[in-house]
N, C-alpha and C positions, 0 to 999 in steps of 0.2 A: 814600170809597170812588174818588173820582174825582180825588183832588189830583194825579194824575201826568198827567192828560190832555193837559195844556198843554202837555206834553213829549213824549210817545208818544203818537198815536193808536192806538185799538185797533176791534177786528172784533166786530161783534155778529152773531151768526148766528141766520136765521130759522129757526124748529121750528113749524110751521102745523100744528094739531091738527083743522084745518077740513075739510070734504069739498069746499070751495067757492073757495078762494084762486084770486088770477087766475093764478097761477104754477104752483103746485106742490100745490094741493090736491089732495084725494085718494088721490093717490101712496104716500104710508104709511097702510097701513090695521090695522096691528098695532102694539102697544107695545114688541114688540122691534125693528121696524121703525125706532120712533120715537129709541128709543135706539141704533141703527147709525149713525143718520143723527147724532145729537149728538157720540156719539165720533167720527166723522170729523171732523165743524165744529171739535171741541176738538184733535182732532192735526193739523188744519190751521194752528190758530191763534186760534181765536175765544176771545175774553177774555168774552165776556157770550152768553149764548142766551136768546133772547127767542121766547117760548112764547104762541100765541095760539090760541084757539078760535072766534074770532068773526071773520068774514071780513067785511071791509070794501071787500072790489073793488067796482065801479061794477055797481048792480043787486042788490047784495047781500040775501040773504034774511034777516030778522030770526029771532034765535031769542033764549029765554027765558034768565032768569041760569040756572036748572036744569040748562037743557042746555050754555051755556056750561060751566059747572062740572064738570058730567058728563063733557066732553071733555077738560077742562083736569087736574082732579084725578090722574089715572093717570098721566100723561105728567110732570107737575110732582114725584109724590113718584119716581117712577122715575129721573127726570134726578139730582134730588138723592141719593138710594140709589148711584146707580152713579157721579157726579161730586159729589163731596161739596164739594168744592173751587170750582166753578164758581160762575162770577155769574150768576143767574137774573134776566131780566126777565119781565114777565107783560104781554102786548099787550092791556088790556083798558079800558072807558073807565067802568067799573061798581064802585063803591066796594064793595060786596057782594063782589065776585069777590076784592078786596085784601084783606078781611078774612077771608075763607074761607081764602083761600091763604097768607096771613100765620100764620094758627091752626094751619096743617099743617107749613109747613117753614121759619119765621120771615123774618128778611129777606129782599125781594126788591127790585127795581127795578119801578117801575110806570111802562109805558108808554103814556099816554095821548092816542089820537090826536085827542081833543076837547079837550083842554087845559081840562078840567074843566067842559067846556058842558055836555055831556050829564048829569052828575051834579052838583049841587049839592054833595055831601059828598065829594066824590073829595078837594080839596086838605087840607079839614081832618082829612081820615080818615088820609092821608100822613104829613100833622104829626103825628097823635096815637101814630102807629106808627114816626115817625120812618124813615120810607121815601124813599129818592131819587125825584124824581118827573120825566121826561121828559115836557116839555110842546109838545105839537104844536100848529101853526098850521093849522084846520081852514078857515075862514070863507073866505067865498065871496068874492073880490076881482076877478072878471073884467070889473066893471065900474066899477072904482076908477080914479080918474085920478093917484092915487100910493101904490099898495099897498105899497112898500116903508114908506112912512110908516106906513101902516094897520097892516103888522105889525110895527113898531116899539112902535108904542102898545100893542097888542096883550102883546106880551112884557112891556113894561113894566108894564102891570096886573098881568097873570099872577107877575110877580117879585115884586111888593109884597106881593100876597095869600101868596105860599109864604111870604115873610117874616113876615107876619102869623100862620101857623101853625105856622111854626118848621120847615116844612120842611130838612131838613139839608143835601139839595142837589138844588137844579134844574139843568134842563140842557133845552135849547131845541132844538127840531125845527121846522124853516121849514117841512113839509107838502107835498114834493115830491107831485104828482100829485092835490093836494087843493085845490078851489075857485080853481084857475088857468089859465089858458091858458097851451098849450105857449110863446109867446113870452115870458109873465110868467115861469114855470119858468127858460126860461136866463137871464132878466137876473137873477133871483135867484142864480141861481148866478153869477154873474158877482159880483155885488156881497154875496155871502152873509156876507165878511169885517166888512161894516156894523154886523151883531151882534157883533161884538168887544167894542164898550164894557160890555156886560154882564158881561163878565171871567166868561161860564159856557161848560159845555162846550156844542158844537153837534152834533147828530147830523145827518148826510145820510142819507133812503132813499131811495136812486136807484135800485135793485137793479131793474133790468130793468122799469121803470116806461114809460106810455105816450109819456111825453116823448122816449125813445129810440126805440123799435120804431114809432111812429106818424112820427117823423121821417126813418126810414132804411127805413120800408117795410118791414119784415120782421115779424116774433110776437115775443110774449115770448120763448119759448123761441132765438131766434136772438139775442137783445139783449146776449147776456154782454159781446161786444168794447167795443160801446158804454157799456154798465154802467163797464166796466173805465174806459176813459177820463173819462167823466163824473167817478167815484170820484177820480180822479188829480187833477182839475179840484177837486173839492170839499175836498180835501186841502190841496193849495195855497190854497185861500179860508180856512182856518181850521178844518174839520172835524175834531172829537176823536173821533169814532164814525162809524163806516160801519156801517150796518145791511142786510146783504147776504144773497142766497140762496146765494152760492157763494164760499166764503171764503177759499179758497186763493188766487184770483186778487187779492180784494181785499187778502191779507196781503203779495201780491206787490207792490201799490201802496204800501203804506205802508212797505216795507221798500227798496224801489227810490227812492222820492222821500226818505225820509230819509237813504240814502246820498248823493244827489245834494247834496241840502242840507248835509249835514256838511263 
């Protein structure tokens, strides 16, 4: 599914089904609104639609697996029905959610912010179902004296487990906005190409994150230009996927940087 990513980066459009996500939580309250937003992102160039029903914003409210599934399934069904050819990823850390969605629509990409740390059955489940797995680095490294080395060790360990469970495609997400100081996040962006030796696609999720708006002293709603700048830098450091709220602007980054490099 992702053999082309080393040649041409793609954009993943965020479709939140949550009332409390940090940027667009609660802005779409009907199924028709979700479908319309998905249609717009696909028209703008999104190759993957990332659907999430559990907000992990700072101070997020925990919800049950039943509630997460209640939010997800109608949207997942509608996206698959209306856009049968689009790749769908599910933003969840629960293997039960993965099994339920897979039973509904078949092959999906699993986007797990915990890298399997929140659910010990997650990687095994993805292996059994032969699903691509996005492994995000979530651990708190704010007190680390060498956080990049810690991240290298984390991804090496997860890569070994993914191979053990025969996961068909592992993707790495350095986890911007999670467990790192703002200074560490900018160092991570500068050094993101150091993960290239894994020879695995890297996802950069920088869209409207606090490392942008806190640095610029603005709000998430005012952080689009900053997002575009950091997405461009992430592409220059080897990002294969940009996970974004604003697909049009991200696609412009991909196209212009590709033209510049050709």
